[in-house]
N, C-alpha and C positions, 0 to 999 in steps of 0.2 A: 481258294483263299478269298476272303471277303474284302470288301472295300476298306480303306483305311478308317480307323477311328482316331479322333483327335481329342485331346484333353488340354484345356487352357487353364492355367493357374496364374493368378496375379498376386504378388507378395502383399499388395495393399488391399486385397479383397478378403477381409477377415470375417469369419463367422463368429468365432469366440475362442478364448482360451479354454483348453480342455481340462475339465476336472479329472484328475487321475483316478477318481473313484468310479469312473465308468468302466474300469477294468477290475471291478469287484467280483466276488463269487459268494458262495452259499454253502453252509454245512447245516443240515437238519438232522435231528434224531430220527432217522428213517433208514430202513434197510441196513446196509453195511457202510454207511457214510462215516459213522463214528466208530462202532465196534467192528474190528477187522479192516477198518479204513484208516483213519488217522491214529487209532488206538488199538494196539495189539501187544500187550506186555511180554508175551512169549516170543515175539519176533526177534531175529538176530540183530536187527538194526535199532531196536527200541531203546529209549533212554530210561532214566530213573523214574519217569512218570508214566511209562508205558506207551509213549508216542513213537510211531515208526519214523526213523530217521530218513529212510528212502523216500517216504511220502513228503516229509518236510522239504527235502531237497527239490522235489518236483514242483511243490508249491512255490518255493523260492524262485525256481526257474521261470515260472509264470509271472512272478512279481505282482502278486495280488495285493492291492493296497487296503482292501476292506473285505470282511467276510460276515455275511448275515447269519444270525444264530439266535435261538435254537430251532427256528421254523419260521415260515411254513405252517401247514396245517397242525403240526405237532404242538405249536405254541398255545393253541386255543384250549388245551387242557393241561398246561404245564404248571406244576407247582414248584416254583423255583427254589423254595426252602429245602426240598428233597434233594437238590443237586449240589448242596454245599455242606461243608463240615466233614467230619471223619467218614470215610467211605463205608465203614462197617455199620454205621448208624443210619444210613440212608434207606429210605423206603423204596421198594420196587413198585412200579406203577404200571397199569395197563394204559397204553396209548390208544385212544379211541380213533384217532385220525387214520392210522395205518394198521390197527388191530395187532399190535405187537407188544412185547414186554419191554419196558424200560427199566434197566437195573440201576440207573443213576450212578454208575461207576465214574462216568465222565459228566461233569457239570460245570457250573460257572467258574469255580475255583480252578479247575483243570484247563478249561477251554481258553481262559484268558492267558494262561501260561503257554499253551500251545500257540496262540496267536503271536506272542512275542517271539517264540522260537522260529515261527514261520515268517517273521518280518511283516506281519499284517496287523490290522486293527479290527476290533469287534464292532459290528452293527447289531445291537441287541433289540430283540422283539419282546414286547410285554403281552401278557395274556389278557385280552379284552373279550374273550369268549366266555369262559366259565368263571373268570375273576374280574378284577376291575381296578379302579383308581387307588384304593389303599394299598393293594399288593404291588402296584407299579411304583408307588412312592417308596415302599419298603425295599424293593429291589434297587431302585436308584440310590437310596441311602447306603445300602450294602456295597454297591459297586463304586460309588463316586465320592462319598463324603468322608472327611477326616475329622469327625466331630466326636463329642463325648455322648452320643446318642446310642440307642440300643443296637440298631442294625449295623452301624459303623463299627461299634465295639465287637459285634458278633463276627464281622469279617476278620478283625484282628485276632480274636480268639481262635479263628480257623486257620491262623498262620500267615495271613496276608496283611502285613502292617500298612502298606501303602494302598491307597484307592486304585482302582483299575482305570479310572478316567475315561469311561466310554462316552463318546461324544455324539453318536448317532443312534436314535431310538425309533423303532417301528411301533406304531399304535395298533398292535394286533396284526392279523393277516386275513385277507380275502373275506372280510366280514359280510360281503354281499352274497356269498355262496351258500346255498342251502345245505351243502355238504359240510359246512364249517360248524364245529361244535360251538354253540353259543351264537349262531347266526342272528343278525339283527337287521331291522329296516334301516334305510339311509338316515332317517332322522335320529333313531335310537343310537346308531353307531356314531353319527357325526357329533351329537351332543356329548356322548361319553368320551370320544376321542378329544374333543375340545377341552372338557374339564380335566381330563387326565394330563394332556400336554400343558395346560395352563398351570396346574399344580406342580408338575415335574419341573417346569422352568422357574417356579418360585423357589424350589429347592436347589436347583442348579441351573443358573441362567447361561451356562456355557454350552448347553446341549442343543442339538437340532432334532426335530421330530418329523417323521414321515406318516402321513395319514393314508389309509387304504383307499385306493381307487377301485375300479371294477376288477374282478378276477380275470376277465379277458374281454376282448372287444365285442364278442358275440353274446355277452350276457344281455338278457332282455331289458335290464335296467341301465345298461351302459349310457352314460351321458347324464341322465336324470340323477343317478347315484352320485356322480362326481359333483354336480351342481348343489344338491342338497347337503352333502357332507361338507363341502367347502363353505356354504352359507353358514354352517354351524362353527366350523373349526378354523376358518381362514386366518383369523388373528393370532392363532396360537401354534400353527404348524408351519413348516418350511418347505416340505415337498409332498407331492401326492404320488402314489405308486402306480405303475403300469406293469402288468404281467402278460406275456405272450409266449406261447410255444408253437413251434412250426412242425408240420407233419407232411408226409408224402404217402398217405395210405393208398392213393390211386396209382402209385408207381409212375407218375408223370413228372419226370425230372424238370422239363422246361417250365411247367407251371409251378412246380415247387420253388425254383429259383425266382420266378416272377412274383410269387406270393410274398416274398420278403419286402416288396415295395409297399405292402399294406401297413407296414410300420409307420410310413410317412403320414397317412391319414389318421392313424391312431394317435400319434404324438400331436399332430396339428389340431385334432379335435379336443384333446385334453387341455392343451395349452390355451385354446380359445375359450374353453369353459373357465379355466383359471383366471384369464384376463377379464372375462365378463363379470365374474364375482368380484374381482379386484376393483373394477369400475363401479359396480353397484355399491361397494363399501367405501368408495373414495379412499382406497388404501394406497400407500406408497410402497407397499411390499409386493414383490413378485414371487409367486409360488412356482417352483420348478419341479422337474420330474425325477423320481427315483424309479428306474426301470429295473426293479429288483428281483424279477424272475424272468428269465428268457433262455431258450435253448430249443433244440429239436427234441421232441418226446412223442414217440408213437410206436416204437418197435415191439415193446413187451407189455402193452397196456392190458390186453386180454389175459395173459398169463398172470400178471400181478393181481388182477381182480379175482381170478380163480384161487390163487394162493391165499389171499386174505380171507376168502370165504371158507375154504376147506381146511386151512392150517393156520388158524388165528393164534395170537398170543405167543408166538415164537420169539426167540432172541436173535436179532440181527439176521433176518431172512434175506434172501437174494431178491430184493424188490427194486424195480425201476433200473435194472442193469442193462440199459440199451447198449448194444454193440454197434457203434456208430460207423456209418459208411463214408465213402469218399464224398458223395453228394451232400451229406450232412455237414461235412467240413466246409464245403463251398457255401452252403446256406448260412452257416454261422459267420463266415467271412463277410457275406453280404450284410448281415445284421450289424456287425461291428462297424462297417462303413456307414450304415444309417445312424448309429449313435454318434459317430464323429461328426457327421453332417448336421446333426441336431444338437450339437454340444452347447449351443446357446441356451437350451432349455433342459436337456438331459444332463444332469450333473452327477448322477449315481446310476450304475447298472450292475446287476449281479448275475453272472452266468450260473444257472441252476442246473446241477450243483457242482461240487468240486472233486469229490472222491467217491467212486463206485456207483453212486446214485445219479443217473443221467449226467455223467461226469467225464471230464477230459483225462482224469487219472484213475486207473484201476489197480486193484491189488489182488494178489493171491495169498490165501492164508498160509503163513509160514514160508511164503515165497516172494517173488519179485513184485515190484510196482512197475506199471507200464503206461505208455501214452496212447490214448485213443486218437482217431483221426482229427477230432475237433480241437485237440491240444494245440495244433500248430497255428491256425489263424489267430487264436487268442494270444498265443505267445508272441507272434509278430506284432499284433496291434498293441499289446501291453508294452512291448520293448521299444517299438519305433513310433507309436502313436501318441506320444506325450509332447505337448507344446500348444500351438495355436492352429486351429482348424481353418483352412482357407477354402474359398469357394472354388469348386471345379465346374467348368463349363464343358460339357461332354457333347461331342458331335459323333454320332455313330448310326449304324443302321438300326432298325427296329423289327420286332417280330410279334406276332400274336400267339397266345397260348390258350388252353381250354377255357380259362376263366379271366384272363388278363389281356388287354389290348395295348398295342404300341409300346411294348417293353423294349427298352434300350438294350442293344447287344452287350454293352459293357456298363459297369457301374464303378464309381471311383470316389475316393476321398483323399484329401491332401492335408498333410500336417507339417508345419514348420517349427522346428525346435531352435529357438534363438540362441540358447546357451551352447548348443553343439554346432550351431550354424549348419543345420541339416534339413533338407526337404525330403519328405517321404510320400510316395503315392501308393495307395492301396487300390488295386484294380481287380475286378472279376470279369472275365469273359464268360457270359452265361449262355452263349451259343454252344450247342452240343457237338456240332460238326464243322465249325468254321474256325480256322486260324486267322486272327485279325492283326494286321500290321498296325502299329501305334505311332502317331505323330504327336509331339508335345510342343506347346507354346508356354514357356515358363517366364512370364514377365517379372522382372526384378531379380531373376536368378541367372543372369547371363554368364556369370563366372563359375557357376556350379557345374560339376562333372558327375556323371553317373558312376558310382563306385560299386553298386551291387544290384543284382536282380535275383530275388528269391522267389521260387514258385512251388505250388502244388499242382501236379498234372497227372491225369489218368484218363484213359479211354473207357475204363470200367467204373461206372458210377457206384457200384455196390461192393467194391472191395473194402475190407476192414483191416484193422490192426488187431494183433493178439499178443499174448505174453511171449510167444515164440517167433512171431513174424510181423515185423512192422512194414507193411506194404505201402502205407501212405506216410511219406516224410518229405521234408523240403529238399529241393535241388537248387543249384545256382545256375543261372542262364547267362548268356552274353548280355552285355549292356545295351545302351541305346545305339541305333534304333531297335526298339524291342518289338517282338511279335508275341501275341498272346495266344497260347494254345487253347483249343476248345475246352470249355468247362474248367477254367483254371483260376487259381488264386495267385496274385502277383504282388510283390512288394518291390518298388523301385526306390533306391536310396541315392540321394545326391548330396554332395558336400562341396 
């Protein structure tokens, strides 16, 4: 048993109120996310629109406040007009991003209805790859305006009298990536994004806009891309995106857990660039972060590449269907802790993705829907992580890994929900072989009592869940004083 770890929390040491949108997710027209995912008309649970009721129930369980749509790489060759109106009149398209066939059976008309059924909101992306400003304005008019103009009237002709009222818009996706259809330089993209956001806000001044940051922190233009794009677009946008995926290709669990700390430097660097541009422009506006793609993604990359090369243009192929391990769940829990601790600047985050494609929810065709290992840390954070983030002062042992030094044995975030008068601590013990006794100093919470300790625990880092066997699921432990099992995710709830 290791030395005690201590967490100190002071009710008056506030980081920020948490924007609930940090518990967002993502549905892209990719693999089986839409077809055989949220949409399967022949399924026993499907409704009149063909949406699976069992999937909607699991999405509701996760309480996802916002879902990014329709991509992702897919959006850079998305012709939105093909996704609206009578289904029998819609064009089938070849999706260049994932080399699949898009039948356009599900489009904007349907997805906005699905979002309502799932108690979530749409975060819409516009195509700034192969299209641009005029098409973005037409889409915005179709979605949000109630005027006597062409595209607003077209929506009504398609059976949707009331506007969809979409408030959050992405100015394209990963436009710095050479893999992106319509890839642009930082200046080209920044200028286009600025002019598009400016025009869209002239049409609807209630919307917010997200400009593309780097596709990931290891891009050769990381930093310079953000600076150039913001110098062009700062006055017209509200957020800049960050994307990061985690992997353990080396099979080194300790370093895998430690690598999640890299999020700190990523966020700090981007916010520093935002604030540098703010100062240079003498602006009174603060640009915050939309971390709108994050997850573990590495299990089936080679298989996916082979499938797209050898079997292109199929309908809903089994792409990006990572079967998540126990250690992936712990890594995701660590990432959620980071977003809470950076909630002063991270206002939106989207777990990529939601169903079947690198997802917490999986489906069987004509069969059940089931929960992957990563379902549970997200569920706990979304359920108990709403309110005000408080500073956690952590005292614990440290250890070195292959690529990281002085890694704290535990990591933690604290959330106070004033409405419920509830304090929640999220804690990960990232030591693989040490049980750690925990001591707490909860200043300002003297009358609070620990009512629940929820945990994920396993000695096998590679176990997975399946449709027939849920090996990773929460357990309830005795309350305070708590001990943290090796490589465990812990939720301590006080009222």
